[in-house]
N, C-alpha and C positions, 0 to 999 in steps of 0.2 A: 504493500500500500504506500510505502514511502519511496522517495527518490534519493539515491545516494548523493551526498553532498548538499542536500537541501537542509538549511539550518532549521526551518520550521518542522520538517519531517523528523529531524533529530530530537527536537523538543517534544513533539507529539509522541515519539517512541520512548521518551524518557532517557535517551542517550546523551542529551545535552541539557545543561542547566537552563531553567526558566521558572519564573514564579507563577506556577499554574494556579488558576482559580476554578477551573472546570475541566473535566475530561470524561468522555464516554466514547462509544464506538463510532459516533458521527463527527464529533468536533472536539477540539482542544482549545482552551482559552487561557491566556497567560498575559502578565503585565508586559507592556511595551518597554523595551530597554531604554528608549529615549522618549519618554512620555511628554505629551503636551501639558498634562496636569497629572498629579498623583491619581491613580485609579484608571489610567488609560490602558485599556485591554485590547489585545488582538485575538480575534476568534478565527481559527483556521479549520478547514475540513481535515479530518484525519487522513483521508485518501489524498495523495498528492494530485493537485489540479493547479495548473499555472494561472489560469484566469477563471472568472465566473463562467465564461462560455465553454470552458473545458470540464466543468463540474457536471457529472451525469444528471440529467433532468430529474431522475427519481431521488436524487440526493439534495436538490436545491431546497425543497420545502422543509425537510428535517433539519438541514443546516441552518436555515434562517429562523426556525423555531428556537434553536439554541442561541442565535444572535439576539433574538427578542428577550429570551430569559436572562442573558448576560447583561443586556442594556438595563433591565429593571434592577438587577443586582448591583450594577455599578452605581446607578442613581441612589438606591437605598444605602448601600455600603459606604458611599462617599458623602452622603447627605447633600447630594446635588439636586438642583432644581430641574434638571433635564440631562439630556445627553446628545452628542453628535455621533451619528452612525454613518460611516462612509467606507468605500472601497475604491481603490484604483484598479484599473484593468489594463495592464501592460505599461502605459505611460505613467511615470512616477511611482511605479511599483518597485520598491527597493529590494524585495525578496520575491523571486519568481515562484511563489506559492500563494494562491488566492488567500486573502485575509481581509477581514472586516475590522475596522477601528471602531471601538466604542469608547468615547471620551466623555467624562463627566463635565457638565456645563452648569454655570451659574451666570446670572445677569451681571454684566460689567466685569467679566472674568479676564478681559484683556485680549481674548482671542479675536484678532482682526485680520492679520496678514494671511491667515490660512485660507481665506475665501478669495475667489477670483472676481474680477470686475464684471458686473452684469451689464448687458446691452439690450437693445431692442432690435427687432427686425426692421429693415428700412421701410417695408410696406406689408400689407396683408398678402399681396401677391408673392413676395419673397417667402413669407412664412408658409403659405400654401405649397410653394414649390419644395421647400425643405421637408415639410410633412409628407408630401408625395414621395420624395426620395427615400425616406425612412420606411414608409408603408411598402414601397416596391421591394425594399431589401428584406422585408419579412417573408 
């Protein structure tokens, strides 16, 4: 189920150190070694999958059920008002093993630069064209 040389597979297998907060046959969750805030957790599928699109479809639901459970635990455990739940898919993915970040959040916690600038479509026509391209790719 693991990939030789994958640091997250090694943590999931117990072959490498990591501050685990959860583990079962579907997912493993552990503290991020470089957290945005204390309590920042990474949730990884136990089976090696490089990206979300590589995760077998039958494992997506069970995996995200674990992410949901971890998000609640992070909020309660850290006394946070909420959480930020996100994943990169290839670009900016520092470890090539799919993982979801669960970050405890509070109002005015200073997290600003993590977000990208938002824009608008130039027109309704441009938005319709972009939507059509995504639909066609489905």
